[in-house]
C-alpha positions as CSV (number, residue, x, y, z in Angstrom):
1,X,-38.1,16.6,-41.1
2,X,-39.1,19.5,-43.6
3,X,-36.9,21.6,-46.6
4,X,-35.7,25.1,-46.0
5,X,-35.7,27.5,-49.2
6,X,-32.5,25.7,-50.4
7,X,-34.3,22.6,-50.4
8,X,-31.6,20.9,-47.4
9,X,-33.7,19.0,-45.0
10,X,-34.0,20.5,-41.5
11,X,-35.9,19.1,-38.4
12,X,-39.0,20.9,-37.5
13,X,-39.0,23.0,-34.2
14,X,-41.8,22.0,-31.7
15,X,-44.6,24.4,-32.1
16,X,-44.3,26.2,-28.7
17,X,-40.6,26.9,-29.8
18,X,-41.4,27.7,-32.6
19,X,-41.5,31.5,-32.0
20,X,-38.3,31.4,-30.4
21,X,-36.1,29.8,-33.2
22,X,-34.2,31.5,-35.7
23,X,-34.2,29.2,-39.4
24,X,-31.6,26.8,-39.0
25,X,-30.8,27.1,-35.0
26,X,-31.8,23.7,-33.2
27,X,-31.4,25.7,-29.7
28,X,-34.0,28.0,-28.7
29,X,-33.4,30.9,-26.5
30,X,-35.4,30.3,-23.5
31,X,-36.2,33.6,-21.1
32,X,-34.9,32.4,-17.7
33,X,-36.4,34.9,-15.5
34,X,-38.9,34.3,-13.3
35,X,-41.8,35.2,-14.5
36,X,-44.2,38.0,-13.6
37,X,-46.7,36.0,-12.2
38,X,-44.3,34.4,-9.7
39,X,-43.3,37.4,-8.5
40,X,-46.2,38.9,-8.4
41,X,-48.0,36.1,-6.0
42,X,-44.8,36.6,-4.0
43,X,-45.2,39.9,-3.8
44,X,-49.3,39.6,-2.6
45,X,-48.4,36.4,-0.2
46,X,-45.9,38.9,1.5
47,X,-48.2,41.9,1.6
48,X,-51.0,40.0,3.1
49,X,-48.8,38.1,5.9
50,X,-46.9,41.7,6.8
51,X,-50.4,43.8,6.4
52,X,-51.9,41.3,8.9
53,X,-48.9,41.2,11.1
54,X,-48.6,45.0,11.5
55,X,-52.8,45.6,11.8
56,X,-52.3,42.4,14.8
57,X,-49.8,44.6,16.4
58,X,-51.2,47.4,16.1
59,X,-54.8,46.3,17.5
60,X,-52.8,44.1,20.7
61,X,-50.7,47.2,21.7
62,X,-53.3,50.2,21.4
63,X,-56.4,47.9,23.4
64,X,-56.5,48.2,27.2
65,X,-55.3,44.8,28.9
66,X,-58.1,45.6,31.5
67,X,-61.0,45.4,29.2
68,X,-61.1,41.5,28.9
69,X,-60.2,39.1,25.6
70,X,-59.6,41.1,22.7
71,X,-61.9,40.0,20.0
72,X,-60.5,42.1,17.0
73,X,-56.6,40.8,17.6
74,X,-57.7,37.6,17.9
75,X,-60.3,37.7,14.3
76,X,-57.1,39.2,12.6
77,X,-55.0,36.1,14.2
78,X,-57.4,33.6,12.0
79,X,-56.4,34.1,8.4
80,X,-52.9,33.9,9.6
81,X,-53.1,30.3,11.1
82,X,-53.9,28.8,7.3
83,X,-51.0,31.2,6.0
84,X,-48.8,29.3,7.8
85,X,-49.6,25.5,7.2
86,X,-48.0,23.0,7.7
87,X,-46.1,24.7,10.5
88,X,-49.4,26.6,12.3
89,X,-50.7,22.6,12.4
90,X,-50.5,22.2,16.1
91,X,-52.1,25.4,17.2
92,X,-54.8,24.6,14.7
93,X,-55.6,21.2,16.1
94,X,-55.3,22.2,19.8
95,X,-55.0,25.9,20.3
96,X,-55.6,25.7,24.1
97,X,-52.1,23.4,24.3
98,X,-50.3,26.5,24.6
99,X,-52.4,28.7,27.2
100,X,-49.9,28.7,29.7
101,X,-47.1,29.3,27.8
102,X,-45.1,33.0,28.1
103,X,-47.4,35.7,26.0
104,X,-44.2,35.9,23.7
105,X,-44.0,32.1,22.9
106,X,-48.3,31.9,21.9
107,X,-47.6,35.0,19.8
108,X,-44.6,33.2,18.1
109,X,-46.3,30.3,17.7
110,X,-49.1,31.9,16.3
111,X,-47.3,34.3,13.7
112,X,-44.0,33.0,13.0
113,X,-45.7,29.9,10.6
114,X,-47.1,32.2,8.2
115,X,-43.8,34.6,8.1
116,X,-41.9,31.4,7.9
117,X,-43.4,30.4,5.0
118,X,-43.2,34.0,3.2
119,X,-39.0,33.2,4.0
120,X,-39.4,30.4,2.3
121,X,-41.5,31.1,-0.7
122,X,-38.7,33.9,-1.2
123,X,-35.6,31.5,-0.9
124,X,-37.5,29.2,-3.4
125,X,-38.0,31.8,-5.8
126,X,-34.5,33.0,-5.6
127,X,-32.9,30.0,-5.8
128,X,-35.1,28.8,-9.0
129,X,-34.0,31.7,-10.8
130,X,-30.5,31.3,-10.1
131,X,-30.9,27.9,-10.6
132,X,-32.5,28.8,-14.1
133,X,-29.1,31.3,-14.9
134,X,-26.9,28.8,-14.0
135,X,-28.9,26.4,-16.4
136,X,-29.0,28.8,-19.1
137,X,-24.9,29.3,-18.9
138,X,-24.5,25.9,-19.2
139,X,-26.5,25.3,-22.2
140,X,-24.9,28.6,-24.0
141,X,-21.6,27.1,-23.2
142,X,-22.8,23.5,-24.5
143,X,-24.0,25.1,-27.8
144,X,-22.1,25.2,-30.4
145,X,-21.6,28.2,-32.8
146,X,-24.6,29.4,-34.9
147,X,-24.1,29.7,-38.4
148,X,-25.9,31.7,-40.2
149,X,-29.1,30.5,-42.1
150,X,-27.8,31.4,-45.6
151,X,-24.9,29.3,-45.0
152,X,-25.3,25.7,-44.5
């Protein structure tokens, strides 16, 4: 407990909230928007996966199928597998298990998990921002009305 300018006792705000607290206010206002870092990470994640996907599709479509194995497309698939973990684990553990399957199914098994992780990342970011906004509205409704610091 500390004393304010009028000599009245008041509780000291925590160090982290000291900047955001007005004198005499016991309910600090927090910024409930998703941080720029989280949005930047989601953008980088989506750009990396979609960029690799577009490059893979271009190289796979432009290659002549009679030339044999397309090594360039295979190299582009390698970073997409870890970006799809844990859903791509069966393909990583035993990549030859799905050889007899149709080509569209194999591409779905290689590319789908990375796209699924981008979608889940976006949904998580969206749901967290909605929950934070609801929580701040709830806190604002529960908060007693603010009084001017000079009126006690």
